[in-house]
Phi, psi and omega in degrees: 000320181297323178294322180297314180296323179297317179294320178298320180295320179297318180299315180296320179297319180293320179298319178297321179296317179299316179299320180296316179297316179300318180296318179295322178295316178297317181299319181292324183281322184247044188275356182296129183287176187295322178300321178298318179297322178293325178290322177295325176297320177296317181298324183296336180263001180253152172252116185255086188297326184252017174054041175294335185255027185291338179270011173277096186241141181288345182281350178283149177287323179224159178271013191292342179259004182285155178300128176083357184255138175226136184242170173284167181259025181285173177299320174245088187296146176233158182288125181252328185220141178224110182241103181242027184289146173056046179245012180056035178278145174230190184094203184240167180267114186290142173300342179300344178300334180292347178282346181276073190289348178257007183293132178245335183226126180220117182232113179238023187288162176055053172228201180231042182288137179243183178083193185269164167280119186294143179297334183296349179299339179293345179281343180280068192293346180260003185297133180246325183232124186225109184240114177238013187294156177060055172229202178233037180293149180225193182076187184260162175287122184292141178299333181298343177301333180294351179278353183274076187290346179261000184294127181253323183227127178231121180233112179234021185292162177056054172227200177232035182288136185242187180077183183257164172292122185293153178300331178297349180301331181292353178275351182282070190295341181262359187298130179250325185221129174237118179238112186221022184289160180057066171222204178235035181295142180230182176074174182277166172291140181291141179291342178293356180300340181298340183278351186273075186292337184261358185293126180250333186225129169235116176233101184224035178287168178056053172231203175232035179297134185239195183073189178252163177291121185292144177299337180295351178302339181296342178288342180278069188294343179267358189297130177248324182232121174242103183242108181226034182293157176056056173232199178238035181289132181238201180071189181264156174290128181289140179296342179295345174302331180294350179272355181270079186292342181265359185295128177248335181223122176241106189238102185230024186292157180055061171233205179234033183288134182235188178081193185273157168285116183294133180296340181296343176301336178296345177279345179278068191288354177262004181300135175245331178228126175234103185242100183237019186288164179060050173231203179233035180294141182230179178081185185278162170282120184293144180296339180295349177301334180291350179281349186275076189295337184257005184294129179253323184230121180239109181242104179238014186288164178059052174230203178234034181292145179225189183080184183270160174284120184294139179297338180296348179297338177293347178281353181280068189293342181265357187292141174244334181221126177227122180232109179244018186290166175056052174228202178235036182292144183235180177083195184267161174283119183297134175294344182295345174304331183292344178287341184273089191292332182267009183292123180243349177221125177220109179247122180231011187289163181055054169232199178236039182289151181231179178082194183254160174288125182304141179306326184294344183258002187260182177286181179224054183286146177234174179093197183254163173289130178304133187294335184248036185299329186257005185294133177054035181225173176244051184299123180253318182235126173240107183241106179241027184305148166057059173228201178233038179286150183219180180089186180275164172287121186290158181297333178299327177279321183293340180255012184278094188294339181275352188295130178250321181228131175240114184234109183237025187299141170072049175231205180232035181292147181233183181093179180272175176290118185287116181294340179297335179303329186283000174270352181275099191292342182266357188292124179245345182216126171237115182234105184242017183306151169057057173226205182231035178292148182229178175082182183277163170279119189288153178296340178298347178304334180294347179278348181280073189297334183261007184293128178249328180234123175233105184239114181231022185295158175057054173227204180232037177294142185234182176069190183272158174288138180287144179295341180294349174304331181295348179279348185276077186290343180262001186295129180252319179228134176227114182237109178239024185292158174056056173231200179239035184286147184227183175079192181277162167284121181298128182299341179294343179303332184290354174283349179277073189294342180273357187298128178247330182227121179232115183233107178243017187293159175058055173225203177232037175297147184224183178071186185278157174282141177290135179301334183294348176304332181289355178266355178278075192290346178270358186295128178249334181223128178228112181239115181233014186296157173056058172228203179234031179297147180223187180079187182280154171286125184299135178298331186293346178299338178294350179277350185280076189291345179264359186293129177250342181215131179230112182241111181229015183289160175071041177231202178233036178297142180231184182078192185269159173288124182295128175301338181296341177297341176290352178273356182282072189293341180268356183297120186232312189291305182192151163236113183241109177241019187288163176053055173229199178235040182288145182232180178081186183271163177282125182296130177297341180297338178296343176291353177274357182276070189297335183269353189295137181255327181223129180233117184240111180237012187290162176057055172229204177231041183287145182235176179082192184265161169287122187302142177295338178296343179292348175296344180276352185279070187290340181271356186295126178259336180193151176207163182216118179246011190294155175056058169231204178232042184282155181223173173086178184281154174288153173306146190282355182288157186297331180305314182278326182292333184254007184285155179298145183296336180296341179286349185233002182302152175080013174240097188296335186265357180280150178206173181094161178059230182290350180272357182095167184293146177281155179299127180077012180288120183296333183289345180285347179084165181263098180263130180305136184299327182297318182292330182279332185290327185297304179295328179295318179295324180295318181296315181300319179298316181296314181299315181298317181297317183291318177303317177297320179295318179298317179300317180298317181298314182298321178297317181298316181298315180300312181300320183296313185279347169289328178278329184236080180302146183226155178262008183294316184283150179292333177224107185303152182299322182285359174245026178091016182292162182267123182299317181297316179297317178300315181299320179297317178298318181297314181297320180297320186270336186235355188071165186270094180234178182291352178296342180283347184269158180293125184289353176281346177285165175278096183262013178282331182281101185296328179295317179295316180300318181297318178299318181294316179297318180298315180296323179293322176302312181296321180298319180292323176297317183291343181254019177300145182292325183264136177296338180293334184264354181271130176286155175285168179299322178301317182288326177299315180299317180298319179293323179293317178298317180298320179297317181295318183290331181265009177057045173094347181274079188276133173241107184285147178298144179295347178295332184246072172297143187294125182280101185281332183288148177293321184225126181255123183294155180296135183262000000 
């Protein structure tokens, strides 16, 4: 039996050895780890045309030496990175990829992979970089992708992926970059996007993403680039975009975005590119656009923007390209564009802009116009505006029969108005503003039958306007301002029935206005300021129902303001009748000018009260009634009650608002007479004392300089010179010190000297040549009280800077 057991034990031992050897053989043959098996599964669904993956063999223990595979350096290494980009691989992406649970980097870009993104990718919970771009993938983005909480960069661009970004997308809390452009994505952006606090880049253009940009985008506080161009995004831009302080590029062109440009975009002060063109944006360009100090490219073209271009656009000092074309912008081109020194592209075409191109934006050509400029050509438009060209207009231009527009504004051309121009039968525009032309406007001007624009402002044209102007039946604008023209306005001008803008300001025209001006029913602008017109304002001007601006200041018009001017219902920009000799009361009919923004009636001889109907002028931005003979209370509306006191100076009878309470005004309250008499008596005492003091000072000065003649004054006092003029010259040359006083006085008492100097300052202010520089009696009293309280140390208000000039021109 013992032998049997012994034999049995040997047998069992041998069997165990055989099993061990067999196990070792099996282990050696099937030693590839699980990551390797998952990679082989991936390989089985791919077509490797160029055998890039030929060293992927099942006989290896690990895949760590395979092409494109990188492992950890642990005792039991696992696959950490898989880079199969640009290997001409085709086929599909196997779900086995989900077995690589330690994968951190996966790049399959620039191949020809088709099919869906497998849901199993959600098992790669440590994945940080995932690149599938430039393939032929289709289907939707799996919701399981939201399980990749460590994912930082996802690139799926240039595929055929459809569907919307899943709501689970908001779980990618580590996501820094999303690149998904050129696919077939649809639907709105998920509102869960607010959770992506680390997201810096969104590039999802050229898809079919719809809906509006969610306000929740404001949660992406790290966002630098938001690119959603060429989609179907609609609605308005959320003002919450202004909370993205790190945003450098906002690219939303070619969508269906409507509404206003939110002013909050001005808070994105790091923006460098703002591309919103080819949308349906409307309304004005907000002035806050000027806050974008680092903006380089501003593209707002092909929208429905209106309003004027804000001057604040000149603050975009870093801009190189600005395109505002194909909108409905109005107004002038801001000269502030010239502040942008690096600007190399500026497109403003296809808008409704008016005015001239600012000089600062033009060329700087010098020399003469080439004499044969029109030879053998069909020249239609010659525009040489805003250069430094000089000389006469050459005969080559004067004989150019095809010429339709001649624009030479802002140069140094000389000579007379060439009568040969009027032989050019096609000429519709002559613009010679801002040159050095001289002489009269020739009667041959009447031959320019097709002329629509005649602009000769800011030259040295002389003599009277020719009556032949009346032959220009197509004339729309005539600007002859700032010349040396004289005489009457020829009554034949009223034959220009198409005239819309007539500017004759800043000349020496005289005599009365022809009543026939009231027949120019298309007139929108009439400027006659700063001439020598006299007589009454024609009643017929009230017929100009299209008039938006009326400038007649700085003339010698007399008589009353015609009540018919209250019929100018379109008057909006201004009515300026200042600096004339108008008399009588202000017509209450002027209160019907509901659109009026500026009303200037100052420096006339108007009497009576400001009509209560003026309370209806709700559009009024400013007005001036100063230096008339008006009386009574100001209208009770806030516009007049809060207006600057300078608008009413020189009217002794006006009261209310900034002028103080009116006599017997109940609103002033019942103040005991005793309490009011005390300060009033004090003021009267001070005024009387100071007047006496000023008189004493002037006597002392006169006596002193009679004894000590001086050459300081242009005309010495002992030769009939003016004391005030002498005092001004002395102060200008020596400053206002005690040296101006007679040294025989006791000048040791500094308090007395200070009082004398203070009083002399006030006296000089009160004798200023211009009424604008003279303080009112109320202000004089306040300065005197201040002087008394400060014991002679007077500090004059900055409102009254000392007028050093002998004569101050009218402002």
